[in-house]
C-alpha positions in Angstrom: -33.2 30.0 4.3 -31.5 31.7 7.5 -33.8 28.8 9.7 -32.0 26.0 7.6 -28.7 27.6 7.7 -29.4 27.8 11.9 -28.5 23.8 12.8 -24.8 24.8 11.1 -24.4 27.7 13.1 -21.8 25.9 15.6 -17.9 26.5 16.2 -17.5 22.7 15.3 -18.7 22.7 11.6 -16.6 25.8 11.2 -13.2 24.1 12.6 -14.2 21.3 10.1 -15.3 23.4 6.6 -11.8 25.5 8.1 -9.6 22.6 7.8 -11.3 21.4 4.4 -11.4 24.3 2.4 -7.7 24.9 2.5 -6.9 21.0 1.0 -9.7 22.5 -1.4 -7.5 25.5 -2.1 -4.3 23.2 -2.6 -6.1 21.3 -5.2 -7.4 24.1 -7.3 -3.9 26.3 -6.8 -2.0 23.4 -8.7 -3.3 23.9 -11.9 -3.4 27.7 -11.4 0.0 28.3 -10.3 1.6 25.4 -12.6 0.2 26.4 -16.2 3.1 27.0 -18.0 5.1 24.1 -16.8 4.8 20.7 -18.7 3.3 17.8 -17.0 6.9 16.4 -17.1 8.4 19.3 -15.0 5.8 20.0 -12.6 3.8 16.8 -11.6 1.4 16.5 -8.4 4.1 14.9 -6.4 6.5 17.3 -7.0 4.3 20.3 -6.6 3.8 18.8 -3.4 7.6 18.4 -2.7 7.9 22.1 -4.0 5.3 23.3 -1.5 7.2 21.7 1.6 10.5 22.5 0.2 10.5 25.3 -2.5 11.2 29.0 -2.2 7.9 30.3 -3.4 6.1 27.7 -0.9 4.5 31.1 0.6 2.7 31.6 -2.4 1.0 28.5 -2.4 0.0 28.4 1.1 -1.9 31.8 1.3 -3.4 30.5 -2.3 -4.5 28.1 0.2 -6.5 30.0 2.7 -8.1 32.1 0.2 -11.3 29.8 0.5 -11.6 30.3 4.0 -11.4 34.2 3.5 -14.1 34.2 0.9 -16.2 31.9 3.2 -15.7 34.5 6.0 -17.3 37.1 4.1 -20.4 35.1 3.1 -21.1 33.3 6.8 -20.2 36.6 8.7 -21.4 39.3 6.8 -24.2 37.8 4.4 -25.6 35.0 6.5 -24.7 36.3 10.0 -23.3 32.8 11.3 -21.6 34.2 14.4 -20.5 31.0 15.9 -19.5 29.2 12.9 -17.2 32.2 12.0 -15.5 31.7 15.2 -14.6 28.3 14.3 -13.6 29.0 10.9 -11.3 32.2 12.1 -10.0 30.1 14.8 -8.9 27.7 12.0 -7.5 30.4 9.8 -5.5 31.7 12.7 -3.7 28.2 13.7 -3.2 28.0 9.6 -1.7 31.0 9.6 0.5 30.8 12.2 1.8 27.6 10.7 2.1 29.6 7.2 4.5 31.7 9.3 6.3 29.1 11.2 6.7 27.4 7.7 8.1 30.8 6.1 10.7 31.3 8.8 12.3 28.1 8.4 
């Protein structure tokens, strides 16, 4: 298995996956964080606007970064994909800095 994963052990793959997984996390966060609301109260467009302008947007943005954190555990500690992990960590740090900037405004 490690021989098959060796070809994906490149920083660019980590960067690409590090960009895709937060989007997946955002899509997963919508039904989880909006349970209890009716569809008329919180449709997906309103959820996006709430993420950009809402008070609790930090919660949503941190939820988006959770898939990267899980992938970091598996790629670094279980699969020993060091180069892939470098790209993943770089994107996670970049998204974390953007999260800090967004929460300060």
